[in-house]
N, C-alpha and C positions, 0 to 999 in steps of 0.2 A: 539575536542569535541564541538558539536553544542550547541548553547545557546537557551534556551526556553524563548522567549520574551513575553512581555505582550500582544502583538497583534498576537501571533501565533495562528493557527487554533484551536489547542486543548484547548486554554484558552478563545476562543470567545463565547463558548456555556455556559450559566449559569448552574451551577451544579443542577441536579435534575429536570430540566424542562421536561415537557412531550414530548415524541417523536412525531414527525409529522407523521400521517398515510401515508403521501406521500412516506415515506421510505419503508414501507411494500408494498404499491402499486407498487413502482418502482422495488422492488425485484421480485415480482410476474411477472410483465411485462417482466423483463429481462429473467426470467426462461422460460416463454412462447415464448419469442423472440428467445432464443437459441434453443428451442425444440418445434416448432409450431405443430408438429404431436404427438410426444410422450407425451408431457405434457397433452393435452386433453384426450388422451387414458388413462393415469394414473388417471385423475380425474373421468372419466367414471367408471373405475374399482373400485375406492374408493366409489363412489356413489352407485354402484350396490351392493357391499358387505355391505354397510350401510343399504340399503333397505332390503336386504336378512336377515339382523340381526334384523330388526324392525318388519317385517310383521308376524312372527310366532304367535303373539298374535291372529291374525284373525283366523288362522287355529286351534289353541288350543281351542278357543271358540266354533268352529264348532265341533271339536272332543268331547268336554265335552257335548255339546247338544246331539250329537248322542249317547253317552254313557248313558245319562239320559233317552233318548227314549228307548234304549235297556233295561235299568233297569225297566222302566215302562211297556213296552210291552212284554219284554222277547223274542223279535224277533231278534236273532243275524244275521240272513240272510239279514234282511232289513238294519240293522245298519253297517254291515261289509263293504259294498262297500264304504260308505262315510268315515268311519274311515281309511280304508286302503288307499284310494285315497289321503286323506289329509296328512297322514303320509309320503306317497311316494313323494308328492309335496314338503313337508318340507325337506326330505332328499335330493331331487334334488336341491333345493335352497341352502342348506348348501354346497353341493358339488360344485355347481357353484360359491358360495361365496369364497370357498377355492381357486379355480382356479383364480378368480378375485384378491384375496389378494396376491397370489403368483406372478401374473403378475405385480401388482402395486408396490410390494416391490422390485422386480428385476429392474423394469424400474426406480424406484425412486433412487436406489443405483447407477444406471448408470448415470442418469441425474444429481444427486447431485455432484458426482465427476467431471463430465464434466462441470457443472456450476461453481464449485470452480476453476477448471483449467482455464476456460475462464476469471473468475474474477481476478485471480492472474495475468494472462497475461495482462488484461486490466489495472490493477493497476501498474504493472511494466512498461508496455509500456508508460503509462501516466507519470509515475515518471521520465522516461528518458528525457521527454520533459520539465520538470520543471526547472525554473531558479535556479542558484546557491543560490540565496537569500533564497529559501525555506529551503534548507539543512542547512543554516547558522542560521535559526531561529526556527528550530524544532529538538528536540533531536532524534538522530538516533535510539535509543532503542524504543522510542514511535512509530516511523515509522515501525520498525520491528514488533512491537506488532500487527499492523494492518494485517500483512501477516500471523501471527501465531494465536494469541489468538482471534482476531476479526473474522478471516476466520473460525475458529473452531466454534464460536457461530453461524455464518452464516450457517455452515454445519448442525448444530442441528436444526436451524430454517427451512431450506429447506427439510431436510430429514426426520425429526421427527415431529416437532411442527405443521407445516402447514398441512401435511397430517392427523395427528391425530385430529387437530381441525376440518378439513373438515369432517372427518369420524364421529366424535362425534356429531357435529352440525347436520349432515344429519340424523343420527340415532335418535337424540333427536327430530328433526322436524317430522320425519316419525312416531315415537312412539306417539308424541303429537297429530298428526292428527288421529291416530287410537283410542287413548283415547277419543278424542273429538267425534269420530264416535260412541263409545260405550256409553259414559255418560258425559253430559255436567256438571252435578253436581259434580261428582268425579273429573273431569278435573279442575274445578274451585279450588277445594281444592289443587290440585297439583300446579296450577298456583300461589297460595298464597305461597306455599313452595318455588317455584322457585324465587319469588320476594324477599323472605328473603335471599336465596342463592346469588342473584344478588347484594343485598345491602352489604352483607358480602364481596363478591368478589371485589366490588368497593372500599370498605374501606381498606381491607387488601392488595388487589392486587395493589392499588395505591402506598401504602408504599413500596412494593417490587420493583415496577417499578423504583421509584426514586433511590433506593439504587443499583439496578442492573446497572443503568447507571453510578453511581459513582464508582461501582466496576470495570467496564470496563476501566474508566479513571485511576483508581488507579493501575490496572494491567499494563497499558502502562507506567505509571510513574515509577513503580517498575522495569520493564524490562529496561527502559532507564537508571536508576541509576545503575543497575547491569552491564550493558554494559559499562557505563562510568568508573566504578571502575575496570573492567577487562582491559580496554584499558590503564588506568593510574596506573596499579598495581605497576610498578617500582617506580613511584613517591610516591605512598602511603607508600611503604616500606622504601624508602630513608628517608622520613620525619617522619617515625614512626606514621603514621596516621591510623593504623589498628583499634585502639579502637574508634577513632572519626568516621571513616567510618562505623563501626558496629553500633554505636549510631544513625547515620543518617539513615542507612538502617532500623533500628528497628522502627524509627518514620514513615517512609514511609510504612513499612510492617504492622505496627499497624493500619495505616489508611486503608490499604487494608483489614486487618482482620475485622475492625469495619464495613466497608461498605459491605463486603461479608457476615459477620455474620448477619447484619440487613436484607440484601436482602433475605437470605435463611431462616432466622427466620420467616419473613412474609410469604414467599412462603410455608414453611413447615407447618404453621398453617392453611393455606387455605384448604388443602385437608381433614384433620380430621374434621374440623368444618363443612364443606359442607357435608361430608359423614354422620355425625351424624344428621345434619338437614334432610338429606334424610331418615335416619332411623325413625326419628320422623314423617316425612311425610308419611312413609309407615304405621306406626301405626294409624295415623289419617285417612288414606284412608280405612284401614281395619275396624275401628270403624264406620266411616260414611257409608261405604258400607254395613256393617252388619245391621245398623239401617234402611237403605233404604230397605234391603231385608226383614227384620222382619216386618216392618210396611207396607210392600207392597206399598211403595210410588211410585207415577208415575215417570217414567224415562224420562228425556229430553235428547234425543240423535238424531243423524242423521240417525242411523239405524232403529229407531222406535221400537227396542226390549225392553221388560220390564226388569227392573233391576232384576238380579238373580245371583245364584252361578256361572253360566256359564259366566257371565260378570265380577263379582267381583274377581274371582280367576285369570284370565289372566290380569285383570286391575292391580292387586297387582304386578304381575311380570313385567308389563310394567312400573309401577311407579319406581320399583327398577332399571329397565334398563334406564329409563328417567333420574332419579337423578344421576345415575352412569355416564352417558355420559355428563350431565351438569357439574358434578364435574370434569370429564376428560377434558372437554373444558376449565374450569377455571384454571386447572393445566397447560394447554398448554399456557395460557396467560402469565404466568411468563417466560416460555422459549421464547415465541415470543418477549416479551419486551427485554429480554437479547440479543436475536438474532438481534433485531432491533437496539439496542445500538451499537452492533458490526458493523451492516450494515451501520449505519449512519457514523461511523468513516471511514469505507471503502470508502463510497461515498464522504466523505470530501476529501480524498486523490485523488480520481478519478476526482473530480470536481475542483481541484486546477487549476488555470489558467496556461496553458502552456507558455513557454517562447515565447514572441511575436517576430515575424520575418517578416518584411515587405520587406526584401531584394529581389532584382530581378537580381543583377549582380552575375554571377556564374564564378567559376574557371574551366578552360578547358585546356586540352593538346593542344599544337599547334606546327606548323612548321613555320619557317620563310623563305620565298622565297629569292632569290638573290636580288630582287628589294625592299626587306624590308616588303613585304606584309605578314601579319599574317593570317595563315589558321588553322582553328579548325580541330582536328583529334581525333580519338578514341584511338589509341595506345599511350603508354607512351613514350614521347620523351625527358624528362628531362627539357622541357620548358613549361611554363604556360602563359596563358593570361586571362585577365578579359573579359568575354563576356557581353557586356553592351547594352541591348535593350533600345531604346529611345521612348519617347511618340509619335514621328512622324513616327514611324514604322521602322526607320533605325536601324542598328546594327553595333556597333563598337567593336574592340578588342584592349585591352591595354596590352602590354607585362608586365608580373609580374617582377618587378625589386627589390621590397622591399623598396620602398620609403615611410616611415611612418612619418606623421607629426601631432602633437597635437598643436592646437592653442587656447590659452586663455581658457583652460579647467577648469571648476569648477565641483566638485563632492562631494556628501555626501551619505553614506549608508542609512541614514535617512534624510528626508528633513530639519529637524531642526538643523542638525550639518554637516557643510561643512568640508571635510577632505582634499580636494585639492583646492588650490586657484590660479586661473589665470596661470595654468601650460602650458608652451610652450616648445615643444621638436621637433627637426628636426633630423630625422635619414635618411641620404642619403643612397642609395644602396651600400651595402658592408661595411657600417660603423659599428663599435662596440661602442655602447653607454652604459655607465655604470651609475647606480644609487647608491649613497652611502648616508648614513645618519643613525641616530639613529632608533631604533625600533619604529614603528608607525609614521615614517615621511611621509609615503605615497608611498614607493618604489613599493611594490607589487600591490598596488591599481592601479598604472599607467598601469602595464601589464594586470591587470584584465579588464581595460577599452579598451585596444588595442584589446583583443580577445572577447570583448563584453560579458563578464560574468555579467557586469553591464553596464548600459547606463549613459552617462554623463548628468549633469544638464544644462550645458551651454558650449559653445565653439564648436570646430570642431576637428574631427579626420579624416584624409585622408590617404588612402592607394594607392599609385601610382596615386595620384590626384583624387581618387574617395572617396566620403564620405562613411565611413564604414557602416553607416545606410542603404546604398543602396545595400551593399553586403550581400548575403545570409549567415547567421551565420555559417552553416556547411562548406561552401566553404571558408569563412574567416578563420576559425579555422584550416581547412585542410592545409592552406598556412602557418600556424604558428607551429613551433616545440617548445615544452615547456618541460623543465626539472625542476621539483619542488624540494624544500628543503625536503618535506615529500614524500618519495618514496612509491608508491603503486605498488606492484607486485601481480599478480593474480594466482590462483591455476592453474597450468599447467607447461609445461616444460620451460626450459630457452629459447629455440628457440621460443616457442609460445609467451612468454612474450616480446621478442624482436619484433616479427612479429606484435604485437599489434599496433605498430606505423604505419604499412601499411599492411593490411590483405592480399593483393595480392603479397607481397614480397616473393621471392623464398628463399629457404634455403641458397643458395650461397650469396644472398644479405644481409640476416640476419647475416651470419658469417662475411661478409665483413664489416658490420657496427660495429660489436663487435671488429674486429681487428683495425678498425679506431680509436676507443676510448680507445684501450688498455685493453679490457675486455677478449680477446681471451685466454690469457695465464691461467687465473684462472679458466675460464669455462672448458677448456680442462682437468684441474686437478680435476674437480668434478667427483663423482662416475660414472656417465653416460654421462659426457660431456654436450653437448647441449641438450640432452634428459633427463637430471636430472630433476626430478619433484620438483617444488617449492610449498610449502604450507604455510599457515598462514603468508602471506605477506613476503615470503622469510625468514622465521625465521632461516633456516639452513645456511644462508649466513651472512657475516659481513655487517655492515652498508655501508662500502665503496663498497663492491661487489654489493650490491643491487643498489647503486647509479650508478655504472658503467653500469649495465643492463638498467637502466632507460635512461641513456645517449645514449646507443646503440639503444634503442627503438626510441628515437628522431632522431637519425642519419639515421636509415632505412627509416624514413618518407621523408627524403630529402627535407625539406621545404625551401622556399626562405628566410624566417625570423625565427630566433631562439630567444627564451626567456630562459635565465638561471637564475632561482631564487634560489640563494644560492646553485648552482649545486654541488659545491665541499665542502660544509660546513661540511659534515660528513665523509670526506676522509682525511686520515693522509697525512702528508707533502710529504712523499716518493711517495705514490699512486697519490697524487695531481699532481706531476710533470709528471707522466705517462699520467694521464687523460688530463692534460693541453695541452700536445703535440697533443693528439688525438682531443681535442676540437678545437685547433687552426686550424687543417686540416679541421675539420667539419665546422668551421666558415668562411673558405675562400670563398669569393664571395657572402657571405650572409650578410644581415642586422642582427645584433645581439644586444639584450638588455640583459645586465648583472646586476644582483643585488648581491652584495657581501658585507660581513663584512670584509673579508680578503682583505685589500686594495692592497696587492701585486698581486692579480689576475686580477685587473682592471688597472694596471699601463700602459699597452700597448693599452688601449682603445683610440679610436679617440676622443671621447668626454666623459667627466666625469661630472655628474650633482650631486650637493650636495643639498639634500633636508632637510628641517627643518620645522616641523609642517605644512606639506602640501604645502610648497612653495619652489621653486628652488632659492637658495641663492647664488650659485656659479656655473659656468660652464666653461669648457675648458679642454685641455688635461693635462696630469700629470705635465709636466714642467711648464705650465702657472700657474696652481693652486698652485704649490709649491712655485713659485716665488712671488705670491701674499700673501703668508703666512697668509691665512685666516683659515676658519674652516677645509678645506681639509688638509692643512698643519699640523694643530694641531692634526687631526685624524691620519694622516700618521706617523708623528713623534712619536706620542703616541703609535701606533702599533709597531714601531721599539723598543720603550722602553720596551713594554710588551714582545717582542720577547727576 
């Protein structure tokens, strides 16, 4: 389970701070970047439907004027062409608006899902390049929340909130322009009402924005806790901590409830308040318009038309439309704030600095001529070389032999605490080097440094005489086979899980690797043999069987250096004997680093190093260390007593 530290990204942002508008801008730019043609077409359709919804007021005013003339003159023939033409134009606009809306909704659905697909790919691709340190300092459930909950809020932002905001704002702007065209006085009354709506939106919307951000963080924290409890369910039950876990969950869940309640309470208030302000504004416009008509007051307008019933009636409808769209726009602000909160968490993951790699030495297949010349080749030969370009333009090849040396290495996971002190290890080609010591002594840390999961603070690590900082990380790790204490099997067949060690391995090579480590017998007894589907990290297998598959996975990779981190810790004594024979064959001719608590498994090591508090306190083979009767002697004899 990952730890959530004080300096992890989720804790670096102060709770409730305002979101930077750059997040919204970046989201829109990415959408247009992914769809440079479809996105503008969608915007044009939205704008057209908005204009088509706004301009009927102009035609209604003309129709009312024509009807008034018909009423006065009684000449239907003169009024008919104008009335019919305006009605037909309106019908045509509405039909075109329906077509535009249909196009924009279909395009929006297509772009939204495509946008989310590309975002998830970008997130996952970036996550694969992150250093191990990131996963050690961030809860896995919180990371998962970014792929699920935060992506869903981004979906709402892109598919609903932004298009609705654009449409509502466009309609409001068009209607406002027409209102200004008809009457400046009545428009001023409407502006006063809009100013009141804006003040209310700022006050109430600001509160909802703060709590929507807190809600997103609380959701991530809740999901992280649930995942942690699911992974540790056996431990919870063994120690009877069900009630304590429930109490802790209730605290986290209550925080989510409070943040979500406050966010939606603010958001739900905004709509009714603004709607009723719009109703009051409607009444005010009706009163002011009626007074202007009755008093025959001069009308200040861009049209130059006198104030009359033909202006007041469509103006009232436009005020309704204007305030409704202003209210709709303010409602979208809450969704946009929530979407931006999710988008910011997504961008945080995407913007995490990838694992640095300045290596330029690569691992290549090679052939060795009779005169000892190393030649690079494409086909797999079972022999590797380090391809080393130099600054002077020359190129040298160094045969991979598995000579690994750590010299005066210091390291700390955090700068203020050093966990390895002046560690020196020499592993010659073909040697088996074992690390023993109490938990936390630094055994696994040394192997993490060899494969550069972490970089050292001081000292040197050389691989076949080459500083490992010069070796490209992917090539370095490809030359190392690792079997961890915690086995991870993936959803797929047994054969696919073994092939994970080398994706171009044939079925025959995978089966041969399984036979080598003694896994073939139990695999053939599975319901479908090598084609048996494994799920939930191999839950349908015993712990020992899962470990055997992991060892076979390392065997099929056929690396020159092997790291065994408690590789047989989960295997019973009988199975261990079978595995040990296979591992001995696997380790022949390779440099091997072994970490073990069972000292009987390291007895035949060429060199045994005893660590204590990050320092090597003893080194030598089994006989030498036993004769010295130091820490190793005490551990070994104590192990026999335990047996």
